N, C-alpha and C positions, 0 to 999 in steps of 0.2 A: 232714176233708172240705172245710173252707173252702179249702184249697189248690187244689181243682179247681173252685171256684165260677165261674171265668171261662171254662171249657172245655166244649165239647159232648162228651157222654159216648157218643154213638153209639147206633145202633138196638138193639144187643145189650143194653146196660145198660138202655135205656129200656123194654125188654120184660120185664125181670126182675120177680120178685115185689115187690121194692122197689128203688128207684133210689138213694135217699139213706140212709134209716134204716128199720129194721123197723117202727117205730111210725108211719110215714107213712100218710096216708089220701088217697085220690083222689076228687075231686068232678067229675062230668060237667059239661061246659059246656052250660048250657040253650040251647035253640033261640033264645030271645029275647035271649041274651047278658047276662041279669041275673046278679048274683052269687048263688051258692047260699046259702040262708038258714043252713045249718049251717056255713058257712065264716065264721070270725071271729064277730062279734056285731053287733047294730044300731049300737052306739056306734062300733065300729071301721069299719063300712061308711061311716058318716057322716064319719069322720076321713079315710079313704083315698079315698073316692069321693063327695064331698059333692054333686056335680051329677049323679051317675049317668051320667057321660060316658065312663067307662072300661069297655070290654067285658070280660066274663068271660074271653074267649079271650086277653086281654092278660095274664092271670095264669098262663098255662101256663109252666112253668119253662123257663129258658134251657138248662139242662144236658141235659134229656131231649128237649125240643122235641116231646113226645108229645101233640100236640093232640087226637088221637083218644082218648087215655086220659083226658085232662082236666087238672084242676088238682091238683098235688101239694101237700099241706099237712102241717105237723108240729104235734103237740099241745104247747101251753104251758099251764101252770097259773097262774091268777090268784091272787096271793098274799093278796089281801084276803079271798077266800072259798073258795079251792080249786077253783074252776070251771075245767074244761078247755076251752080255746079253740084252734081249728085256724087256724094262720097259713100262708098260701101261701108256699112256698119262694121264689116270684118276688118277693113283697113284701120278704121278709127280705134277699134278695140285692141288690135295687135300692136299698133305703133304709138298711139298717143295716150292710151289709158286715161288718167284723170287730168293730164296737162291741158291748160287752157279752158277749164270749166270754172264758171263763176256765177254768183247771183248777187243782185244789188237793188238798191232803191230805184235806180234809173238805168236804162240801157247803157249809157256812156260810162257810168260808174262801174257796172259789172264788166263791161268790155275792157275798160282800163285795167281792172284787177286781173282779168284773164291774160291780157297782153303783158302786164307786169310780171306775172308768174312765168310766162314764156321767156321774157328777157332774163329773168333771174336764173332759170335753169340752163338756158343756152349759153349765157355769158359765163356762168359758173363752170359749165362743162369745158368751155374754151380755156378759161384761166387755169383750171386744174390740169387739163390734158396737155397744155403747153408749158406748164410750170411758170406762169407769168408772175413776176414780182410786182406787187401793188404799192402805191404810195400811201404813207400814213396820212390820216386826217389830223391837221394841226389842233392842238389843245384849244386855241382861241376859237376855232370853228365849233368844236364840241361844246364849248361853254355857252354857245347860243341856245343849246337845247338842254336845260338843267335836268329834266327828268331822265333823259337818256344818259347824261353825264353821271348822275347819281347811280344809275344801274351799273354802269361800267366801273365806277369807283368801288361799289360794293363787291363786285367780283374780284377786283384786285386786292381789296382788303381781306377777302377770304383766301388769298394765297395763290390765285390763278394769274398767269400772264395773259393779258388781254391786248390784242392788236386791233386797232380800228383803221380800216383801209378804204380808200376810194377805189371801187371796182368799175368805174365808168369807162375805163380804158381811154383816158385822155379826154373825158367830157363827151363821149359818144353815146353812152348807154346809161339808163337810170338804175344803176346797181351799186350797192354798198356791201361791205364785208366786215364781220367781226369774227376774229379768230381767237380761240381759247387754247392756251398752252398749260398743260397740267404738270407741275414740277414733281408730283408724287409718282406718276407712272410714265412720264414723258409723252403722254398722249397729245394729239393735236386734232382740234375740231374746228373746221372752217364753216361759218354760217353766212349765208348771203340773203339779202333782201332787195326788193326792187319796187320802184314807183317813180313816176316822173318828178315827184317832189323829194328833195334831198332828205329832209327830216323824216318823212314817212318811210323811205327806203332804209335809212339807218335804223329806225325803230324796229322795222320788220326783221332786219338782220339780227338785232339783239334779241327780239322776241323768239325768233327761230332757234337761237342758241339755247334758250331756257325753256322752250315749249315742252310742257309736261315733265320737266326734270327738276328735282331738288338739287341743291348744291352737291350733296353726297353722290348724286348720279352723274356728275360731270367727270366721269372717269371711265377707263376701259376703251378709250379711243386709240387707234393705231398711232404709233410713232411716225414721224416724217420718213419718207423713203428716198432712195437714191436712183431707183429705176424708173425713168420717165415713161418708158414703154408700158410698164405695169400701171403706173398712175393714169396713163391715157387710155387704158384698155376699156372696152365697153362694159366689162364686168365691174370695174371700179367706179365708172361713171354711173352705172345703174345703182350701185350701193349708195352713192352720194345722193341720187334721186330719192331713194327710199327713206333713208334716215340720216344722211350726211356723215355716215361713219366710215367712209372710204379713206384711202391713203392720200396724203398731201405730199408733194415733192418738196425737197429742201429748197429748191430754187424759189418757190413761192414765199419762203420765209427770209429771204435776203434783205440786206439794208439798202441796196441800190435798186430803186424801182425802175421798171421798164417804161413807165409813163409818169408824167408830171401830175401832181395833185390839181384837180379842178374843182372849184367851189361852185358846183353846178346847181341849177334848178330849172326844170323844163316846163313847169306849168304852175299856174296860180288858180285855175278853175278846172272843173271836171272836163269841160269842153276842150280846154287847152291840153290837159293831160292826154286825152284820147287822141287828139290831133297830132301831138308829138309822137306818140307810139306808132301810129300809122305812118307818119312821114318818115320816121327813122327806119322802119322795116322796108318801106318802099325804096328809100335811098340805097338800102343794102341789096336791093334786087329781089326782095321777097314779095309774094302775094299773101294777102290776109283774107281768110274765109271765115264768115261768121254765120252761125245758126242760132236763131232765137227760140226759146221755149217758154210758153206762158200758161201751159195747161194747168198748173197747180196753183194759179192765182198769184204767183210772184214771178217777176222777170228773172230768167236765167239764160245763160248763153254758153255756147262752146265756140272757141276760136281755134282754128287750125292755121299754122304757117308751114306749109309743106317745105321740106328741106331744112327746117330749123327747129320746129317744136316737137319732133319725134323723140320719144323717150327710149324706144328700142330701135336698133338698126333696121334700116329699110329692108335689108335682105332677110329679115325674120319672116317676111311675107312668103318667102320661098322655103326657108329651112326650119322655121319655128312657128309656123302658122297654126293657130288653135283650131282651124277648120279640119285639121288632120283627124280630129275625133269624129267628124260627121259620118263618114262611111263605116266606122267600126263601133259606134255607140250602141246601135241596136243589138249587135252580136254580143258585146260585152254585157249588156243588161239582160241577155237571155242565155247566159252560159249553159245552164243545166239543160236547156232544150236543144242545144246544138248537137248535130250528129258528128261522126268522126271526120267527115270531109270538111264540114264547116269549121270544126275546131282546128284542123290542119290549115285551112285557108286563113283563119284569124291569126294563128301562130306565125305563118309566113308573112302576113301583112305587118305584124308587130316587129318581126325581125328585120324587115326591109325598111321600116320607118325611121331607123336611127334614133328613136326616142331612148332616153337614158333609162336604165333599169330601175333606178331609184325614184323615178317619177311616180307620184301618187296617182292611182287610177281614178279616184273620185274627181280630182282636179282636171285630169285629162278629158273626161267625158262630161264635166259640168254637174256632178252630183254632190249635193250637200248631204254627206253621209251621217247617219245617226251615230252619236258618240258610243263607243264600245262595240260597234258592229264590225263584222268581218270587213265590210267595205271601207270603214274609217281608216284602216292602216294598210290596206292592200296596195302594194307597189307593183309596178309593171313587171319587174323581174320575177315576182312570185306568181303573177298571173300567167306569164309565159311558162313557168315551171308546171303549173296546174294543167295548162293546155298540152304540154309535152307528155304529162302523165296520162291525160285523157286519150291521146292518140298512140301511146306506147312508144314514144321516141326516147329510147334509153339514154342516148348521148346528150340530148338536150335536157333531159331530166337531171342527169348528173351535173351538168354545167349550171343549171338553175339552182340546184341544191347547194352547190359550192358558193354561188353568189349569195344566197339567203343566209348561209351560215357565217359569212363574212360581213353581213350587213347588220349593223348594231340595232337598227330600229325595227327589225322584224318582230312580230308577236312571239314571245318566248315559248308559249305552248305549241304554236305551229312550228316554230323552229326545231323543237324536239322531234316532231313528226318527220320533218325533212331530213334531219340527221339520221333518223332510223331508216328512211327510204334510201339514203345514200349508202348506208352500210348493207342493207338487204341486197341492193343491186350489185355491189362489189363482191359480196359473199357469194351471190349466185354466179357471178363471173368466175369465181374460183372453183365452182363445181356445184355447190348446193348450200343454200342458207339454212336448211332444216336443222342441222345439228347445233346451230347457234341461236335458235329462237329463244330458248330459256334464258341465255345470257343477255340477249337483246332486251327481253322483258325486264330483267333486273336493272339494266342500264337505263332504259327509256320509259319503262312502265308498260303494263299490259295494254292499256288503252291506246297510247300512241303507237305501239307496235301493231295492234289490230288495225288501226286506221291507216298506217303506212302500207300494210299488206293489201288492204282493200283498195287503196289508191293505185298501187302497182298493178293489181289484178283488174282494175277498172270497175270493181264492184261499187266503189265510192268515187264519184266524180266531183271535183271542185270543193271537197271538204264540206259539202252541204251549203255552199255559198248561195244565197237567195238569187232569184231571177226576177227582179221587179219589172222588167220590160220597159218600154218607152214611157208607159204610164206611171212608172216609178211606184208601183204598188208596194205598200208597207214602208215606204221611206218617209217617216213622220216629219223629220226636220225639213226635208225638201218640200213637202206639201205645205208646211207652214210658210216657207219662203214664197211659194206660188200663190198662196192665199193673200199674202201681203202685196204681191205684185198685182193681183187682180184689183185690189183697192186703188192702187196708183193708176192702173190701166183704165179704171172706170172714170177718171177725171178727163181722160184724153178723148 
């Protein structure tokens, strides 16, 4: 199901008995926009909404957009006491993305893998953001694992500097590190792996380093940096989450470690592995929530550790929540049918949203756009410009044209039209654009000039952009995705 997390599922799916999973539960949005008391629990309300500034309607999930139905939530079991707690799909999608998801032969195996991933990413983020210097793994210890030692030796023979580090922070956590230093371009790539067993964690760190990469591709990583604030920034940590290509601080690469090496091993069986992971997190004051999924005939689980396993900052729920698309999706998908007042309202909403102009519109509303279509490369800044043209807002049109002309990724044919629009408006401000039409035609072409004039006169609205509506009529790629979702949905 995670494959569809970035897409709108349409009104048909939104109206089914369940949208995501049979065990989901829906909570009505209260008139006062307070969070329903049966959703989450008081401690989690305080974590996610400490100031009470996030409306309950912001928790409507992006995939259904079913605000009239309410907030879709899934049951998670708190491992410390077996209590069931309902987590909004919206919070899971906005903050945790794929972290803590796993499948396995047994529940304990899958849960251990999910918790290991959470340890890896959280301890990795702590080490990178604090510039912690890790201890080397002694060669005698490496020699116990011949296959891993051979892989490290091969990288060194290929000319790379390879550092093998104990990332357990003094024997506390099941994490290892392998860092590659490239003498050709001075790039630095720090790879982490986690598992309660030392050997498995080390092997995963090495595997992560090489995953999907030939030796020739082990280049292009950033050089170590000196600005710890930059290294600790949420942007840099997110880059490390995506592909580990963020910046590493020089403090990380020192010869004097902040912790002693520990020859750790926290488990010898799957049961011990899982027990250690839970115990370690509980000792640190964290609660572990698990949801099981068996609908597809194989055991899978998702594990949440609130306050630790978030990939994105918790305040994204207020400032970067994907549910911002829910109240504007229908208008955007019906652009050509909007009247002037509706266009003006949509433009005002977009201007007030603080969304970046370079944001792709399909991603904003959850549309899988067909390749080569107008929708496929439409950015928010261009959409706002088209709305400004539709309502005759000259100042906003000029501002939008200026943005488009300075944005490298805009469609070149449409960019020509916007350049022509900009000149037509400025020439009209000088008195009359009529005497310049022949020259404009020579500069931009008769077709772009005609379209620019039609857009200004509002004879053409939105450059013929289709209006697929909430049913997404004519969106072939999106309907293929929905057809695939129906097959998965049928198992539930």
